[in-house]
C-alpha positions in Angstrom: -8.6 156.1 112.8 -9.1 156.2 109.1 -5.7 156.6 107.5 -7.1 157.5 104.0 -9.1 160.3 105.4 -6.2 161.4 107.5 -4.0 161.7 104.4 -6.9 163.5 102.5 -7.2 165.9 105.5 -3.5 166.6 105.6 -3.4 167.2 101.8 -6.4 169.5 102.3 -4.5 171.4 104.9 -1.6 171.8 102.5 -4.1 172.9 99.8 -5.6 175.4 102.1 -2.3 176.8 103.1 -1.3 177.1 99.5 -4.6 178.9 98.7 -4.0 181.4 101.5 -0.4 182.0 100.6 0.4 181.3 97.0 -3.2 181.9 95.8 -3.3 185.2 97.6 0.0 186.5 96.3 -0.3 185.1 92.7 -4.0 185.5 92.1 -6.0 187.6 94.6 -3.6 190.6 95.0 -2.7 190.9 91.2 -6.4 190.5 90.3 -7.4 193.2 92.8 -4.6 195.5 91.4 -5.6 194.8 87.7 -7.5 197.4 85.7 -10.8 195.9 84.8 -14.5 196.2 85.7 -14.9 196.9 89.5 -18.0 194.7 89.7 -16.2 191.8 88.1 -13.3 192.4 90.4 -15.5 192.4 93.5 -17.2 189.2 92.4 -13.8 187.4 91.9 -12.7 188.6 95.3 -15.9 187.0 96.8 -15.3 183.8 94.8 -11.7 183.6 96.2 -13.2 183.7 99.7 -16.0 181.3 98.9 -13.3 178.8 97.9 -11.4 179.7 101.1 -14.5 178.7 103.2 -15.0 175.5 101.2 -11.4 174.5 101.7 -11.3 175.2 105.4 -14.6 173.5 106.1 -13.7 170.5 104.0 -10.4 170.2 105.8 -12.1 170.2 109.1 -14.7 167.6 108.1 -12.0 165.3 106.7 -9.9 165.5 109.8 -12.9 165.0 112.1 -13.9 162.0 110.1 -10.3 160.6 110.1 -10.3 160.7 113.9 -13.8 159.3 114.0 -15.2 162.4 115.7 -18.2 162.0 113.3 -19.8 158.6 112.9 -19.2 156.8 109.6 -23.0 156.6 108.9 -23.4 160.4 109.4 -20.3 161.3 107.4 -20.8 159.1 104.3 -22.8 161.7 102.2 -20.7 164.7 103.1 -17.5 162.8 102.3 -18.8 161.8 98.9 -19.8 165.4 98.4 -16.3 166.6 99.3 -14.7 163.9 97.0 -16.9 164.9 94.1 -16.2 168.6 94.5 -12.4 168.1 94.7 -12.6 165.6 91.8 -14.5 168.0 89.6 -12.2 170.8 90.5 -9.3 168.7 89.2 -11.1 167.7 86.0 -12.2 171.3 85.3 -8.8 172.7 85.9 -7.2 170.1 83.6 -9.8 170.9 80.9 -9.2 174.7 81.3 -5.4 174.2 81.2 -5.7 172.0 78.1 -7.9 174.4 76.3 -6.0 177.6 77.3 -3.3 179.4 75.4 -1.0 179.4 78.5 2.5 178.2 78.0 3.0 175.1 80.2 -0.5 175.2 81.5 -0.2 172.1 83.8 2.9 173.7 85.4 1.1 177.0 86.0 -2.3 175.4 87.0 -0.8 172.7 89.2 -3.6 172.7 91.9 -5.4 169.9 90.1 -2.8 167.5 91.5 -3.8 168.3 95.1 -7.5 168.3 94.2 -7.2 164.8 92.6 -5.3 163.4 95.5 -7.8 164.8 98.1 -10.6 163.4 96.0 -8.9 160.0 95.7 -8.0 159.6 99.3 -11.4 160.8 100.4 -13.1 158.2 98.2 -10.8 155.5 99.4 -11.5 156.4 103.1 -15.2 156.5 102.5 -15.6 153.4 100.4 -12.9 151.1 101.8 -13.6 151.5 105.5 
């Protein structure tokens, strides 16, 4: 068992749960109820679910790799891909928060913490094992 990947997988589970609960109530539903271009609204609805698919599949891969259901040689590239995605999600969210006019942006856009932790533990599990 790879403990780093297990931690990354469990953090990804929490991230996914947060996405489907907090993200749905604080982003998806208000965005769908907002009065703006229906085409843009439909695209953002799709993007929400694209992220949902990515989070669920990444979580499954991380947990499978943690329990060595996928060989280390076969999983190396996909784990680096997952770490890179989560790391870039964190960096981009920090940048947007820093550049935005939101009051307390790092409190309101807190997901970067989970993204950075998943990226870090995934990298550790990939490179240190």
